[in-house]
N, C-alpha and C positions, 0 to 999 in steps of 0.2 A: 531859385531851381526852377518855379514855374515859369519865371518870364523867359529862363534861356529855353525852357521845352516847348513855350509858344513861339518864339522867334523860330526854333527848328522847324515848328509846323509850320508855319506862315513862309519860311522859304521853300518848303518841298511844296506847297500848294502853289505858290507863284511859279514854281519851276514847270507845273504841269497843269495850267490854268484851264484848259478846256476839259480835261478829263475832271478836274476837281468841279468847275461848273456843273456838269453833267451828273456827277454825284451828290452834289449838292440838290440839283433840281430833284433827283428822286428821295431823297429824304424830304424836301419841302412838300413834294406832291404827296408822299405817303403820311406826314404828320398833320398838313390840311385834312386829307380824308379822315383820320382820327378825331379830330376835332368838329369837323363837319357831322360826322356820325353821331358823336355824342351829345353834338349841341340839338341835334335832330330828336334824340331820344329824349333829352331836358324839353325841349319845344312838344313831344307828345304828352310827356306827363303832366307839364302847366295847362295845355289844350283839355284834358280829362279832368283835370281839378275845374277847371272854369266852366265847363260844362256841368259838372257837380255841382259847384256853388250857384249856377244858375236857379237849380232848384231846392238847392239846402243839402249840405250834406249829413249832420247830425239831426236825422229827421225821420220818426217813425210815423207810419200810417196806418190805422186801424178800421177795417171794414168787417163789419158782422156777417157772418155766412150760417150754414146749418151745422150740426152738429153729425158727426159721423160713427161714433162711439158710443156706447149707452154709458150713463155715468149718473149719480147722484140720484139714482132714481127715474131718469128720464129715456126714452128711447131715441136711437139715432134717426136723426133727421130733422130734430127739432130747432125753430127757428130761434137763432143769437139777435136781439133787439138793445141796441145801447139807448140810455136815457143820459140825462142828467146826471144822475146818482153814479154813474159809471165814472164822467169827470171828477167827480168829487173824490170817490173812490183811489182812481189812480194818483190823484194830486196827495192825498194825504198817505199812500203806501208807497210811493216812489220818489222819494225826496231829491233823484237825479234831473226831474224834468224841471225844465227852466219855463216852457212857455206851452200852454194847452190851448186847444180850441177844439169846441164843437163843428160841425159843420153839416147842414142841410142843404140840398141842391134842387133846382127845379129849372126848366126849360120854361122860359117864359117870352112873350111877345113884348119887346122893347120898339117902344114909338118916341120918335122925335120930329114935330112938323108932320112933313107928310110920307116921312121913311119909317116903316116899321120891318124889324128883323128878328129872329128867334135866337136868341142868346140864353147862356147858361147863368141862372142868378144863384150864388151862395151865399148863404148866412153865417157868420163868423164873429167871433169876439174881436174886439181891434186889435188882438194882439199878433192877428192871423198875418201881418205885413213881416214880424220877425218869424214866425213859425215857417212861412212859404217863400221867405225871401223876396217878397215884392217890393220894388222902388217906384217912387213916385216921382212922375215926371212934370206934373203940375198940381197946384192946389193942395189938399190935406188928407189925411185918411181919418175917419171917423174915431171918436174916442169913448172913454167909458162914459162921458155925459151923453153923447149921443145914443149911448146902450142902455142905459138906462131911462133916458126919455122916450125911448122908441121912436125915436128920430127917423124919417122917412129922408133919409141922406144915402149917397151911393157913392162907389169909388168904380170907374169902369176902365177897363184893359186899352191898349192903346189902338186896336185893329177895331175894336166896339165905337170907338170915339171918333175913327176914320169913316166908319160907315155911316153912322148917325150925325156929324156934324161934318165932316169933309175938312176944310182948313180953318172951319171956324174954332173960336175958344169954347172950349165944353163947361170950365167951371162956372159955376154959377146960373146954369141953365136948369130947365124942368124935364126930365124925361117920364113917359107913363110906363109903369111895368104892369103886365096885366092891368090895365086899366087905372092903376093908382100912380098918382104924382109922386116922383122923389126928384130931389135936387142934388145935383152932380156935384160934388166936394172935391172931388180929385181925379186925376186921369194919371195910370201907371206907366211908366217906362217899358217899352216892348222888351220883352223875355225871347229867349231863344224858342222856336216853335217848330216842329218836326210835323210834316206833311198836313193832314187836316186838323192838327191839334187846335182845341180853341182856347189855349191858354191866354192870348191876346184879346179874347173876345168874352172873356168873362167879367161878370158884374157884382161887385160886392156889397152886400147892405149888412148893417148891425143884427147879429143873431137875434134880439129881442123882435127887431121890425121883420125879421123872415116870417114870423108868425102869421102876419097879413096876406102871405102868399102860399102859405103851404103850413100843414099842422107841423110843429117841432117837436112833437112829444119824442118820437122815435128820433135818432139822430143816424143820417147816412154814415159817416164815418168820425174819427177823431184822430186829429193830428196836434203831434207834440214835437218840441225837439229839447235836447237834454245835454247834459255836460260830464259826460263820462265815457273812458276810453273803451271800457267794457260793454259796448254795443250788444253783443250775443246774450251776456247774463242777463241786461236789461229786458232784452227781450222776452227772454223766458220768464223773469220775474213779471212783465206786463202780462203775459198769458196766466201764470199762477193765479195774480189779482184777480182777472177776469174769468178764470174757472172757477174760483170760490163763489163770485158772484152771481154766474150764470150757470153756475153747475154742470159744467162739464168737462172732460178731462183735459188736464194738463199738456198729453201727448196731442191731441185732438187739433192738427193746425187747419182743418177745414172750419173749425167752429167759428174762428177768429183771423182772418187773413192781415197778416202783420207785412206791410212795405217796409224794409229796413234799408235805407239808401247806403249806410256805411258797410252793409256787406257788400254791395257793387262797387264801391270807393275801393275797398280792400281789394278786391277782384283786379280792378284795372292799375291797383299799385302793382300788384305781383305782375301783372301783363307790361307793365311799364320797366320794371324792375328787370326781367326777361328779354325785354327788347333791347335796352340799354347794355344788357351783358353781350347779347347778339352782336349789335352794332359795333361796339368796342371791340369784340374778337376779329369782326370784319375787317374793321380799321386796323388792328395789330397785324394782321395778314398782309394787308396792303402796304404798311411800314415795313414789316418783315421782309417784303422784296425788295424795297430800297435798301434795307440792311444788307441783304445777298449781293448787291449791285457793289454796296461799300466795302464788304470783304473782301471780293474780286478785287477791286480796284487796290486794296492797301496789299493784297497778296501778289498783284502785279510789282507795285512798288517796292515791295521787300526783295523780290526776285532782280528786279533793276538796279537795288541799291546794295547788293551782297557784298560788294567790294568795300564799300563803304562802312557797312558794318563790320567787315574783317579789321579796317584801319583803327576804329573806335575801338574795338575789342583788345587789338594790340597794341593801343595807348593805353589800356587800364580801365575802359570803360565793361561796368558789369551788366549783370543781364536786366537786373533790375532796371538801369539807365536804357538801355534798348527798348526795352518793353514800354515803359513811361513814354519813350521818344515817340513810337509808334501809335501808341494808345492817343497821346495826346492830339497826333494829327487826327486820327479817326473821331474823336469826341469833338474835336474843333469843326471838321467838315458836318458832322451831326447836328451839334446846336445852332451853327450859322444856317444851315438849309431848316432845322426846325424853326427858326425864328420869321426864316421868309415863309415856311408854311402856315405859320400862324396869322402873319400878316394877309398872306391869301385867304385865309379863311374868313378871316374878319370883313375883308373887299367882298367875298362870296355873299357871307350872311347880311350886309347891308344892301346889296343889290338885289338879293332874292325878295327881302322882304315876309309875307304871308303866305305860307303854304295852304291851300286849300284842305281841310279834313271834314269839319262838321258842318262848314258854311255850305256844302254839296249837297247836304240834306235835309237841312234845317233852316227856316229864315231868322234874322237877327242873330246869328250865330257866328259872327268875326272874331268873336272871343274865344271860340272853340277851335279856331285853327290855328296850325302851327308856325310859330314865330322862332327864327333860327337866333337865338341871342346866347352869345356864347358866354357863360359863367365862369367865375373863377375855379371853382370845383373842376370843371371840364378842364381849363388850364392846365391845374394841377394834375389831374389824371395821363391828359396827355404828354405832360412832360416827364413823368414817371415811367409811362412806354416810350416814350423816346431816349431816355438816359438807358432804360434796359436795352433794348434793340443797338443803341448804339457803342453799349459796353461789350455786349456779346459780339457784334460784328467785328469791332476794335480788336478786342481781345485775341484772337484766333490767328489773324496774322501777327500781332504783337508778339505773342508766344512762340511762333514759329521763327520771328527774328530774332526774339533772345536767347534761342537756343542753338542758332546757328554755329559750328565749328569755326573759331577765328582763322584757323590754316587753310580750310576749304574754302572760307568765306574768299581770303585773300587769293586763290588760285581760280576763282570764278571768274568767268570771261563772258 
């Protein structure tokens, strides 16, 4: 039965080749638009994910501030200061933390040979590479042995290396930080850097060694990453722990500023979902225009073949047979046009390549640009939309054809 239906559909399509080709072109253009718009939405989502992965996603940064409420017998405006006791307290009370590091920073004069620059120097634990998603381009990162031995070793950013050493190899060389000699043991890969951000000019030294450059009793900030999806609850638990330690109200957000990157990640995920829905809706409207064209062509076909329908009914054809005959023709046009549209979408995505997004405002941010990669899920969604449009567009003329009165149809001229 299905073979006969498609043979009839093929014969009808061959009889009106130009009309069929134009209808297929409309469907192909519509489905290509759907696929490309959905691929753009997916590319935007991947670009945002890459941008956040550059800095670390499940990451919290704690910065001490001043209290804005009276609590624990203390007046508002009291300075909150972190010490190493806070590191121990957080580690003990929050098992969700995977890596934690104190941070003390200072702008220092960095000298190599005759070149002198002012770069930010930060003292951290050796696990700072995991916490801050740092990747080595050359050499190694300092380890616990360097930390325990108070070793004067350093890992420098890619831009700091270029300014100090130009094209020379930096690993194994010695630089002077505020007059003290440090051995360069590693160079970091370039990270996304927006504007005048000095992330690639940073210089990292062991936390114990940082005491040679600055008093490390009070910490500038605390960084940690974690393994739990309940990031909001963890943020509140962090405030609760520190509130007991420093005697401030748990609702006082000025006492400790918490930068929770997962909040921004979640916000962009919502934006991405909304963008995908919007683009899918626009693509569906575009495909719907092709569906209207298909419906009109099929209605014309019904009018032209009215006598044929009358003959078929006179010979015993039922309503369902007529309906399936015209519906099969409409669906054949739809899916051949859809296949051509998917091929067109692949050709466009391969030729376009990378679309500028984050690299327009940041350096080393090619990973934050949009790439039109057509995922299998995109094809599934597009096929469902195509099937729905083709079914609706073909059903109206097919129902009209099936309801023709055979006597009136035989009289039609």
